[in-house]
C-alpha positions in Angstrom: 47.2 114.9 146.7 49.8 113.9 147.8 50.6 111.3 144.7 49.8 114.3 142.6 52.8 115.7 144.3 55.4 113.1 143.6 55.6 113.2 140.3 55.1 117.1 139.3 58.8 117.0 141.8 60.6 114.9 139.9 59.9 116.8 136.8 60.5 120.3 138.5 63.8 119.3 139.4 64.3 118.0 135.8 63.1 121.2 134.0 65.3 123.1 136.8 68.0 121.3 135.3 67.5 121.9 131.5 66.9 125.3 133.0 70.3 126.5 134.5 71.6 124.8 131.3 69.9 127.2 129.1 70.6 129.9 131.1 74.0 129.8 130.0 73.2 128.7 125.9 74.1 130.8 124.1 75.4 133.3 127.0 79.7 133.5 125.8 80.2 132.5 129.9 84.0 130.9 129.4 84.9 131.0 132.4 85.7 127.7 132.7 84.5 127.1 136.6 83.0 123.5 136.9 80.5 122.6 139.3 82.1 120.2 141.5 84.0 121.8 143.9 86.5 121.0 145.9 89.3 119.6 143.7 88.9 119.7 140.7 92.4 117.8 138.7 91.9 119.6 136.2 93.8 123.8 134.6 91.0 125.5 133.1 93.1 128.4 130.3 92.6 131.7 129.6 90.5 131.6 126.5 88.0 129.5 128.5 89.7 125.7 127.4 89.9 123.1 130.6 92.6 120.5 130.3 92.9 117.3 132.5 96.6 115.4 133.5 96.2 111.9 132.2 96.5 110.2 135.9 93.4 112.6 136.7 90.6 112.2 134.4 87.3 110.4 134.6 85.0 108.7 132.3 81.9 110.2 131.7 78.4 108.5 132.5 76.7 105.8 130.1 75.7 108.3 126.9 74.1 106.2 124.4 70.8 107.0 122.5 69.3 107.6 119.3 71.4 109.7 116.5 69.0 112.5 114.6 69.0 109.7 111.9 67.1 107.4 113.8 69.8 104.8 114.7 71.5 103.3 118.4 74.8 105.2 119.8 77.4 104.3 122.3 80.1 106.6 122.8 81.8 103.5 125.8 82.1 101.6 122.0 84.4 104.3 120.7 86.4 103.5 122.7 90.3 103.8 121.9 90.0 106.5 119.5 89.8 110.3 120.4 86.3 111.6 121.4 84.9 114.8 119.9 81.2 116.0 121.4 79.2 118.3 120.9 76.7 119.6 122.5 74.6 121.9 120.1 71.5 123.4 119.3 70.2 124.0 115.6 68.9 127.3 117.2 72.3 128.3 118.9 73.8 131.7 116.2 77.7 130.5 118.0 76.8 126.7 116.9 76.4 127.7 113.8 79.8 129.4 114.0 81.4 126.3 114.6 79.8 123.4 113.0 82.2 124.4 109.9 84.8 124.4 111.4 83.3 120.7 113.3 83.1 119.2 109.8 86.1 120.5 108.6 88.7 119.2 111.6 86.7 115.8 111.6 87.5 114.9 108.1 90.9 116.3 108.8 91.7 114.4 112.0 89.6 110.9 111.1 91.8 109.3 109.6 93.9 110.1 112.4 91.4 108.2 114.9 89.1 110.7 116.4 85.5 110.3 116.7 83.0 113.8 116.4 79.9 112.9 118.1 77.0 116.0 118.6 74.1 116.2 121.6 71.7 118.0 119.7 70.0 119.4 122.7 66.2 121.4 123.1 65.4 121.2 119.0 61.7 120.1 119.7 61.5 117.8 116.7 64.1 116.6 114.8 63.9 118.4 111.6 65.2 121.5 112.0 68.6 119.7 114.1 68.3 117.6 110.4 69.1 120.9 107.3 71.4 122.3 110.1 73.1 119.3 109.4 73.2 119.3 105.8 73.9 123.2 105.8 76.7 122.3 106.8 78.1 119.3 105.5 78.0 117.5 109.6 78.5 114.6 108.8 79.2 112.9 112.1 76.2 111.2 113.7 75.1 113.4 116.8 72.6 111.8 119.5 68.5 113.2 120.1 68.9 114.9 123.8 65.7 116.7 123.1 65.1 117.6 127.1 69.0 117.5 128.3 69.1 114.5 130.1 72.6 113.2 128.5 73.7 116.5 129.5 72.3 116.7 133.2 73.2 111.9 133.4 76.2 111.4 130.9 78.5 113.6 133.3 80.1 112.7 137.1 79.7 116.1 139.2 82.8 117.9 139.8 84.1 116.5 136.1 84.6 118.5 133.8 80.9 118.6 132.1 79.3 120.9 129.9 77.5 123.9 131.0 77.0 125.7 128.5 75.4 125.6 124.1 78.1 125.3 122.9 80.4 122.6 124.7 82.3 120.7 123.9 84.1 118.2 125.7 87.1 116.0 124.5 87.7 112.0 125.6 91.5 110.6 124.9 92.0 106.5 123.8 90.1 105.5 127.5 87.0 106.6 127.1 88.2 109.2 130.0 87.2 113.1 129.6 90.7 115.0 129.3 89.4 118.2 128.2 86.4 120.3 128.2 85.2 123.8 125.8 82.3 126.0 126.8 82.6 128.4 123.8 82.4 128.4 119.7 85.6 126.7 118.7 87.1 127.4 115.3 89.7 124.2 113.4 92.4 126.2 114.6 91.1 126.1 119.3 90.2 122.4 117.9 93.2 121.1 117.3 95.2 122.5 119.9 92.9 120.3 122.1 92.9 117.1 119.9 96.8 116.8 118.8 98.0 116.3 121.7 95.2 114.0 123.1 95.8 112.6 118.6 100.2 112.2 119.8 98.9 110.5 123.4 100.9 107.0 123.4 
């Protein structure tokens, strides 16, 4: 009996973590608070966008895996570029609202050393997610994370981590977490986050 309880407990822990993200999914909660507590070294603006000063940033944990197209992608390989990571699902209405803005800004900023990477979550199969990208002209890759493992394990506790769907995390050229949004973004808001990081020396 006790042997079967251990795997069930591990599964339950994982489901609780993903469930917590699900509760805030598409909720419009943009208070910008992180779950780490203590001295978090970042500032949250009134619009739900949090930023960390250059000397106070930390790197995410490993963010790698298979994309929706079946290719391998490791975000660490993009070091040297500003990386915009968008957590999304094809079922999420705010994700649909912001998708054209992400597609547009990704094209506008690519020549300036910016790479966009999606993290697709809670799509049980890839079909609807691939159709979503085609419908909205999203040309950048998305890591396929149906169970939310990258979202839960990819960001250190107390960091600017994703806490809702959609969430957007921006890494500076050193691969450290510089900004986070817990709401859908338009093109102007994206530029306000990205442009200062492009200008950083």
